[in-house]
N, CA, C and O of each residue as an XYZ file, in Angstrom:
456
protein
N      -0.605    -53.240     60.858
C      -0.752    -53.846     59.551
C       0.192    -53.250     58.492
O       0.890    -53.981     57.790
N       0.200    -51.991     58.396
C       1.089    -51.336     57.410
C       2.207    -50.506     58.194
O       2.362    -49.292     58.064
N       2.933    -51.303     58.995
C       3.928    -50.662     59.859
C       5.013    -50.084     58.954
O       5.431    -50.722     57.988
N       5.468    -48.859     59.279
C       6.493    -48.218     58.654
C       5.985    -47.304     57.544
O       6.771    -46.571     56.945
N       4.648    -47.336     57.253
C       4.125    -46.494     56.208
C       3.499    -45.237     56.761
O       2.896    -44.469     56.011
N       3.625    -45.006     58.052
C       3.037    -43.858     58.625
C       1.509    -43.853     58.582
O       0.889    -44.824     59.015
N       0.895    -42.809     58.082
C      -0.524    -42.688     57.986
C      -1.187    -43.420     56.836
O      -2.413    -43.429     56.725
N      -0.360    -44.052     55.957
C      -1.001    -44.730     54.778
C      -1.796    -45.869     55.162
O      -2.729    -46.213     54.438
N      -1.509    -46.532     56.296
C      -2.392    -47.601     56.728
C      -3.852    -47.115     57.022
O      -4.865    -47.744     56.717
N      -3.815    -45.957     57.631
C      -5.165    -45.275     57.882
C      -5.903    -44.895     56.605
O      -7.128    -44.946     56.497
N      -5.036    -44.497     55.616
C      -5.551    -44.070     54.329
C      -6.350    -45.298     53.683
O      -7.468    -45.150     53.190
N      -5.683    -46.508     53.731
C      -6.374    -47.628     53.136
C      -7.733    -47.894     53.761
O      -8.712    -48.205     53.084
N      -7.751    -47.761     55.058
C      -8.934    -47.951     55.757
C     -10.073    -46.878     55.407
O     -11.267    -47.160     55.302
N      -9.553    -45.686     55.253
C     -10.488    -44.586     54.842
C     -11.036    -44.800     53.384
O     -12.184    -44.501     53.056
N     -10.175    -45.304     52.613
C     -10.576    -45.546     51.206
C     -11.631    -46.683     51.163
O     -12.584    -46.599     50.389
N     -11.474    -47.692     51.948
C     -12.444    -48.779     52.032
C     -13.825    -48.267     52.555
O     -14.897    -48.625     52.067
N     -13.691    -47.398     53.589
C     -14.987    -46.860     54.095
C     -15.617    -45.918     53.068
O     -16.842    -45.854     52.968
N     -14.802    -45.186     52.305
C     -15.424    -44.347     51.268
C     -16.114    -45.128     50.218
O     -17.183    -44.736     49.751
N     -15.522    -46.251     49.822
C     -16.178    -47.159     48.874
C     -17.505    -47.743     49.392
O     -18.523    -47.817     48.704
N     -17.398    -48.152     50.668
C     -18.667    -48.645     51.255
C     -19.776    -47.587     51.242
O     -20.937    -47.826     50.910
N     -19.309    -46.395     51.634
C     -20.234    -45.245     51.649
C     -20.789    -44.926     50.324
O     -21.975    -44.617     50.209
N     -20.043    -44.982     49.387
C     -20.466    -44.722     47.962
C     -21.517    -45.756     47.606
O     -22.581    -45.391     47.107
N     -21.263    -46.998     47.839
C     -22.200    -48.141     47.623
C     -23.574    -47.944     48.303
O     -24.647    -48.136     47.732
N     -23.427    -47.540     49.587
C     -24.609    -47.377     50.430
C     -25.429    -46.110     49.952
O     -26.657    -46.092     50.039
N     -24.734    -45.106     49.471
C     -25.364    -43.929     49.026
C     -26.169    -44.242     47.730
O     -27.270    -43.730     47.533
N     -25.592    -45.082     46.872
C     -26.275    -45.486     45.652
C     -27.523    -46.188     45.987
O     -28.569    -45.913     45.399
N     -27.457    -47.101     46.926
C     -28.600    -47.869     47.385
C     -29.753    -46.923     47.902
O     -30.939    -47.047     47.597
N     -29.206    -45.935     48.754
C     -30.189    -45.033     49.421
C     -30.834    -44.189     48.289
O     -32.036    -43.940     48.382
N     -30.191    -43.773     47.327
C     -30.758    -43.023     46.224
C     -31.884    -43.817     45.567
O     -32.944    -43.286     45.236
N     -31.617    -45.083     45.398
C     -32.689    -45.884     44.835
C     -33.905    -46.052     45.734
O     -35.034    -46.140     45.253
N     -33.666    -46.098     47.058
C     -34.775    -46.272     48.044
C     -35.558    -45.052     48.101
O     -36.766    -45.114     48.334
N     -34.899    -43.824     47.885
C     -35.652    -42.557     47.982
C     -36.791    -42.534     46.990
O     -37.800    -41.872     47.235
N     -36.663    -43.237     45.876
C     -37.704    -43.246     44.829
C     -38.955    -43.970     45.423
O     -40.075    -43.725     44.975
N     -38.762    -44.829     46.398
C     -39.915    -45.724     46.879
C     -40.534    -45.124     48.101
O     -41.639    -45.510     48.481
N     -39.844    -44.169     48.749
C     -40.428    -43.518     50.005
C     -41.352    -42.480     49.546
O     -40.947    -41.637     48.745
N     -42.650    -42.460     50.012
C     -43.590    -41.430     49.669
C     -43.888    -40.581     50.847
O     -43.880    -41.028     51.994
N     -44.151    -39.344     50.544
C     -44.624    -38.353     51.552
C     -45.817    -37.693     51.054
O     -46.021    -37.665     49.840
N     -46.714    -37.100     51.968
C     -47.884    -36.454     51.479
C     -47.898    -35.088     52.049
O     -47.733    -34.922     53.258
N     -48.096    -34.052     51.190
C     -48.333    -32.671     51.649
C     -49.887    -32.323     51.488
O     -50.536    -32.698     50.512
N     -50.353    -31.667     52.405
C     -51.783    -31.300     52.418
C     -51.997    -29.757     52.509
O     -51.188    -29.022     53.075
N     -53.103    -29.332     51.932
C     -53.513    -27.926     52.045
C     -54.938    -27.858     52.161
O     -55.602    -28.789     51.705
N     -55.519    -26.847     52.729
C     -56.990    -26.666     52.864
C     -57.603    -27.683     53.723
O     -58.657    -28.233     53.404
N     -56.902    -27.973     54.918
C     -57.430    -29.022     55.791
C     -57.631    -30.383     55.094
O     -58.593    -31.096     55.379
N     -56.770    -30.706     54.239
C     -56.842    -31.963     53.538
C     -57.647    -31.975     52.296
O     -57.818    -33.034     51.692
N     -58.146    -30.869     51.885
C     -58.952    -30.810     50.624
C     -58.030    -31.058     49.382
O     -58.480    -31.602     48.374
N     -56.799    -30.670     49.475
C     -55.842    -30.993     48.390
C     -54.619    -31.741     48.965
O     -53.982    -31.306     49.925
N     -54.336    -32.865     48.337
C     -53.159    -33.697     48.820
C     -52.230    -33.932     47.676
O     -52.638    -34.329     46.585
N     -50.968    -33.682     47.936
C     -49.962    -33.982     46.811
C     -49.072    -35.051     47.447
O     -48.626    -34.902     48.584
N     -48.816    -36.147     46.689
C     -47.894    -37.194     47.116
C     -46.624    -37.128     46.223
O     -46.662    -37.004     44.998
N     -45.526    -37.223     46.949
C     -44.189    -37.096     46.201
C     -43.310    -38.193     46.764
O     -43.517    -38.697     47.868
N     -42.306    -38.546     45.947
C     -41.247    -39.533     46.420
C     -40.254    -38.700     47.270
O     -40.226    -37.478     47.126
N     -39.476    -39.299     48.114
C     -38.475    -38.599     48.907
C     -37.459    -37.940     47.986
O     -36.667    -37.116     48.444
N     -37.460    -38.272     46.722
C     -36.543    -37.566     45.749
C     -37.199    -36.247     45.285
O     -36.576    -35.442     44.591
N     -38.467    -36.047     45.685
C     -39.180    -34.822     45.337
C     -39.941    -34.876     44.129
O     -40.437    -33.837     43.694
N     -40.112    -36.103     43.461
C     -40.898    -36.185     42.308
C     -42.339    -36.287     42.638
O     -42.714    -37.150     43.431
N     -43.165    -35.472     42.089
C     -44.652    -35.468     42.292
C     -45.240    -36.719     41.687
O     -45.066    -36.960     40.493
N     -45.924    -37.514     42.464
C     -46.433    -38.795     42.002
C     -47.934    -38.762     41.979
O     -48.469    -39.496     41.149
N     -48.703    -38.030     42.756
C     -50.166    -38.020     42.746
C     -50.655    -36.733     43.339
O     -49.987    -36.075     44.137
N     -51.885    -36.394     42.901
C     -52.561    -35.215     43.368
C     -54.000    -35.586     43.541
O     -54.654    -36.051     42.608
N     -54.515    -35.370     44.791
C     -55.839    -35.685     45.121
C     -56.582    -34.457     45.543
O     -56.182    -33.792     46.499
N     -57.691    -34.124     44.838
C     -58.423    -32.911     45.016
C     -59.850    -33.298     45.393
O     -60.540    -34.013     44.666
N     -60.262    -32.804     46.546
C     -61.689    -33.092     46.975
C     -62.615    -32.318     45.974
O     -62.392    -31.135     45.715
N     -63.589    -32.964     45.453
C     -64.503    -32.379     44.474
C     -65.250    -31.161     45.007
O     -65.667    -30.293     44.239
N     -65.415    -31.103     46.318
C     -66.226    -29.999     46.882
C     -65.551    -28.626     46.640
O     -66.238    -27.610     46.751
N     -64.310    -28.550     46.332
C     -63.716    -27.231     46.035
C     -63.824    -26.746     44.605
O     -63.349    -25.663     44.265
N     -64.462    -27.568     43.761
C     -64.581    -27.076     42.319
C     -65.820    -26.187     42.184
O     -66.972    -26.610     42.084
N     -65.447    -24.918     42.192
C     -66.548    -23.932     42.003
C     -65.801    -22.861     41.130
O     -64.726    -22.405     41.517
N     -66.343    -22.490     40.026
C     -65.741    -21.554     39.158
C     -65.282    -20.306     39.755
O     -64.296    -19.733     39.292
N     -65.958    -19.824     40.796
C     -65.600    -18.607     41.517
C     -64.358    -18.725     42.354
O     -63.721    -17.719     42.667
N     -63.997    -19.940     42.725
C     -62.852    -20.177     43.629
C     -61.664    -20.651     42.903
O     -60.806    -21.273     43.530
N     -61.515    -20.405     41.561
C     -60.365    -20.969     40.811
C     -59.011    -20.501     41.479
O     -58.103    -21.316     41.641
N     -58.885    -19.218     41.855
C     -57.605    -18.865     42.429
C     -57.296    -19.521     43.736
O     -56.139    -19.807     44.043
N     -58.341    -19.765     44.519
C     -58.206    -20.450     45.829
C     -57.743    -21.947     45.573
O     -56.882    -22.477     46.276
N     -58.323    -22.540     44.603
C     -57.995    -23.940     44.310
C     -56.561    -23.963     43.859
O     -55.772    -24.777     44.338
N     -56.192    -23.048     42.905
C     -54.777    -23.091     42.516
C     -53.809    -22.821     43.687
O     -52.740    -23.427     43.762
N     -54.167    -21.967     44.540
C     -53.288    -21.721     45.711
C     -53.152    -22.958     46.644
O     -52.089    -23.278     47.178
N     -54.311    -23.614     46.788
C     -54.242    -24.883     47.672
C     -53.423    -26.032     46.951
O     -52.746    -26.815     47.618
N     -53.498    -26.108     45.641
C     -52.707    -27.097     44.968
C     -51.223    -26.718     45.120
O     -50.404    -27.593     45.399
N     -50.876    -25.504     44.954
C     -49.567    -25.068     44.974
C     -48.961    -25.278     46.357
O     -47.803    -25.681     46.472
N     -49.765    -24.996     47.448
C     -49.374    -25.176     48.813
C     -49.213    -26.664     49.142
O     -48.301    -27.009     49.893
N     -50.028    -27.530     48.632
C     -49.850    -28.947     48.829
C     -48.607    -29.490     48.219
O     -47.920    -30.322     48.811
N     -48.323    -29.044     47.087
C     -47.100    -29.499     46.297
C     -45.887    -29.054     47.048
O     -44.984    -29.848     47.312
N     -45.850    -27.781     47.400
C     -44.791    -27.262     48.141
C     -44.553    -28.018     49.482
O     -43.419    -28.337     49.838
N     -45.538    -28.259     50.124
C     -45.467    -29.119     51.431
C     -44.884    -30.497     51.199
O     -44.005    -30.978     51.915
N     -45.432    -31.109     50.144
C     -44.863    -32.488     49.777
C     -43.359    -32.342     49.475
O     -42.581    -33.134     50.005
N     -42.914    -31.402     48.676
C     -41.613    -31.195     48.299
C     -40.649    -30.904     49.532
O     -39.523    -31.392     49.624
N     -41.192    -30.100     50.413
C     -40.471    -29.823     51.738
C     -40.297    -31.143     52.535
O     -39.223    -31.480     53.033
N     -41.400    -31.833     52.609
C     -41.389    -33.135     53.394
C     -40.447    -34.131     52.685
O     -39.750    -34.866     53.384
N     -40.386    -34.197     51.399
C     -39.496    -35.090     50.645
C     -38.019    -34.701     50.943
O     -37.222    -35.591     51.242
N     -37.638    -33.433     50.874
C     -36.391    -32.990     51.198
C     -35.904    -33.415     52.648
O     -34.803    -33.915     52.877
N     -36.881    -33.146     53.590
C     -36.647    -33.524     54.981
C     -36.384    -35.012     55.103
O     -35.426    -35.429     55.754
N     -37.223    -35.803     54.486
C     -37.175    -37.254     54.638
C     -35.812    -37.768     54.033
O     -35.106    -38.602     54.600
N     -35.534    -37.214     52.890
C     -34.268    -37.592     52.185
C     -33.051    -37.349     53.122
O     -32.199    -38.222     53.296
N     -33.004    -36.177     53.693
C     -31.924    -35.821     54.681
C     -31.982    -36.723     55.879
O     -30.923    -37.069     56.401
N     -33.084    -37.115     56.337
C     -33.120    -38.082     57.502
C     -32.516    -39.432     57.084
O     -31.751    -40.054     57.820
N     -32.886    -39.846     55.899
C     -32.315    -41.114     55.387
C     -30.875    -41.095     55.168
O     -30.209    -42.087     55.465
N     -30.296    -39.969     54.635
C     -28.907    -39.727     54.446
C     -28.167    -39.722     55.723
O     -27.078    -40.288     55.819
N     -28.745    -39.075     56.746
C     -28.094    -38.921     58.032
C     -27.900    -40.293     58.666
O     -26.942    -40.490     59.412
N     -28.764    -41.220     58.394
C     -28.603    -42.587     58.866
C     -27.328    -43.214     58.448
O     -26.717    -43.958     59.215
N     -26.881    -42.920     57.183
C     -25.714    -43.456     56.571
C     -24.443    -42.701     57.169
O     -23.393    -43.316     57.357
N     -24.568    -41.442     57.440
C     -23.440    -40.711     57.720
C     -23.083    -40.555     59.273
O     -22.060    -39.988     59.657
N     -24.002    -41.101     60.092
C     -23.896    -40.951     61.586
C     -22.562    -41.521     62.079
O     -21.946    -40.953     62.981
N     -22.101    -42.658     61.484
C     -20.810    -43.228     62.057
C     -19.569    -42.823     61.320
O     -18.497    -43.402     61.498
N     -19.736    -41.778     60.454
C     -18.506    -41.355     59.736
C     -17.699    -40.247     60.354
O     -16.586    -39.985     59.897
N     -18.190    -39.602     61.342
C     -17.437    -38.533     62.042
C     -17.488    -37.266     61.163
O     -16.569    -36.448     61.205
N     -18.583    -37.103     60.354
C     -18.674    -35.841     59.578
C     -19.260    -34.855     60.459
O     -19.916    -35.193     61.444
N     -19.023    -33.498     60.102
C     -19.597    -32.486     60.914
C     -21.088    -32.548     60.954
O     -21.719    -32.952     59.976
N     -21.676    -32.157     62.065
C     -23.186    -32.185     62.141
C     -23.752    -31.183     61.200
O     -23.287    -30.053     61.055
N     -24.822    -31.679     60.545
C     -25.523    -30.846     59.597
C     -24.932    -30.876     58.156
O     -25.438    -30.193     57.265
N     -23.902    -31.643     57.953
C     -23.340    -31.684     56.622
C     -24.287    -32.490     55.707
O     -24.659    -33.629     55.991
N     -24.645    -31.844     54.618
C     -25.607    -32.347     53.677
C     -24.914    -33.210     52.649
O     -23.918    -32.773     52.072
N     -25.418    -34.480     52.377
C     -24.883    -35.266     51.359
C     -26.036    -35.697     50.494
O     -27.138    -35.794     51.034
N     -25.908    -35.967     49.203
C     -24.700    -35.774     48.466
C     -24.516    -34.273     48.362
O     -25.440    -33.483     48.554
N     -23.251    -33.907     48.042
C     -22.827    -32.528     48.009
C     -23.618    -31.756     46.956
O     -23.400    -30.558     46.775
């Protein structure tokens, strides 16, 4: 196609792929706001729901754990549920991004966006 231009023909193809990738990444970023994950603690007594972007969306606490003497335990359970939801959100976001990057020949484990 671009005979006589050496590697520039490949460069045009790479630029087109980069533009497509940028568009797809923008779409994926929007989708991550709609993907929800749930972190649990205390055998499900505390549940934290977050978007795959890591935004905390909901917190569900079983009323049976509300006892004035157990305040620190309840706080620990809430923190544990939120941390699990955030970890799951990061994992899910990475899974979704890897779907986009599989065909690009990038090194395994390369995290996007940078």
